[in-house]
C-alpha positions as MATLAB code, in Angstrom:
seq = 'MLKFTEEHEWLKVEGDVATVGITTHAAEQLGDLVFVELPEVGASFSKGDDAATVESVKAASEVYCPLDGEITEVNEAITADPALVNSDPMGAGWFFKLKLKNASDIDALLDESGYKELIG';
ca = [
       0.000    0.000    0.000;
       1.356    3.399   -1.001;
       0.409    6.514    0.978;
       1.503   10.155    0.865;
       1.785   13.123    3.223;
       1.080   16.784    2.569;
       4.806   17.342    3.262;
       5.670   15.338    0.099;
       6.776   12.072    1.687;
       5.668    8.662    0.461;
       5.215    5.541    2.548;
       5.174    1.987    1.270;
       3.509    0.011    4.037;
       4.129   -3.678    4.628;
       2.540   -4.928    7.845;
       3.549   -2.484   10.583;
       6.688   -1.215    8.817;
       6.709    1.698    6.370;
       9.515    2.498    3.953;
       9.675    6.306    3.739;
      11.065    8.624    1.079;
      10.345   11.902   -0.639;
       8.102   12.104   -3.673;
       9.198   12.723   -7.237;
       7.554   16.155   -6.968;
       9.653   17.017   -3.893;
      12.861   15.794   -5.528;
      12.135   17.923   -8.601;
      11.407   20.987   -6.445;
      14.645   20.579   -4.491;
      16.870   20.093   -7.511;
      20.126   18.144   -7.422;
      20.782   16.825   -3.919;
      24.323   17.161   -2.602;
      23.888   15.958    1.002;
      21.560   13.672    2.965;
      21.562   13.207    6.745;
      19.587   10.215    8.012;
      18.241    9.418   11.490;
      19.852    6.862   13.805;
      18.522    3.299   13.754;
      16.571    2.782   16.977;
      15.536    6.442   17.257;
      11.861    7.061   17.997;
       9.968    9.926   16.417;
       6.527   11.429   16.653;
       4.540   12.444   13.604;
       5.890   15.727   12.258;
       9.324   15.489   13.904;
      12.364   16.305   11.760;
      13.738   12.865   10.883;
      16.213   13.578    8.076;
      17.798   16.513    6.276;
      18.457   16.994    2.591;
      20.514   19.710    0.962;
      20.447   20.612   -2.690;
      22.220   23.248   -4.707;
      19.091   25.382   -4.119;
      18.178   24.838   -0.454;
      18.198   22.682    2.657;
      15.011   20.952    3.721;
      13.771   18.642    6.434;
      12.201   15.257    5.854;
       9.524   14.792    8.487;
       8.548   11.607   10.228;
       5.130   10.855    8.697;
       3.773    8.864   11.677;
       4.806    7.877   15.209;
       7.340    5.075   15.225;
      10.877    3.765   15.529;
      13.571    3.777   12.841;
      14.513    0.176   12.001;
      16.746    0.744    8.974;
      18.294    3.609    7.004;
      19.406    3.746    3.381;
      23.144    4.416    3.624;
      23.376    4.355   -0.193;
      21.807    7.829   -0.390;
      24.299    9.346    2.049;
      27.112    8.073   -0.174;
      25.306    9.115   -3.374;
      22.526   11.704   -2.774;
      21.808   11.756   -6.537;
      19.984    8.409   -6.051;
      17.154   10.414   -4.504;
      16.898   12.511   -7.682;
      17.188    9.591  -10.095;
      14.838    7.177   -8.262;
      12.997    8.992   -5.436;
      10.225    6.396   -5.188;
      12.582    3.388   -5.320;
      16.324    3.172   -4.625;
      16.224    6.696   -3.141;
      14.189    5.717   -0.049;
      15.295    7.258    3.276;
      14.345    5.012    6.199;
      12.111    2.240    7.451;
       9.762    3.057   10.290;
       8.130    0.511   12.611;
       4.752    2.129   13.143;
       3.588    2.671   16.700;
      -0.017    2.438   15.528;
      -0.478    0.954   12.037;
      -4.053    2.252   11.788;
      -2.661    5.834   11.672;
      -1.814    5.149    8.025;
      -5.510    5.559    7.171;
      -5.282    9.313    7.804;
      -2.690    9.812    5.046;
      -3.368   10.637    1.401;
      -3.761    8.034   -1.295;
      -2.161    8.609   -4.699;
      -5.146   10.459   -6.179;
      -5.384   12.690   -3.111;
      -1.694   13.521   -3.388;
      -2.007   14.298   -7.115;
      -4.816   16.731   -6.273;
      -2.594   18.388   -3.676;
       0.248   19.044   -6.101;
      -2.039   19.484   -9.145;
];
């Protein structure tokens, strides 16, 4: 199941774990990324907390934690090569995996058509 936030993050949910990244729209708005800072594995975040930072040639931006949970894995490949986020934001450019505190919270997020309306 794929869900989206109004802050331009996507979540691919499998059971109670969500893989989180930024949307193609967000990657295009940021431009070429030159730096990515990821959260620590084991860190717990609440919805809306700053979880990661990205810097592009244009600006720095936060990646917010989309729901309450604990970081179970981070994508070290994007810290070594931030351009992966630009070339494949919805695939190889994922940021972190989040074990959801309450999996039913996912229902409050946007589906793909809702997200397309938002950025339309």
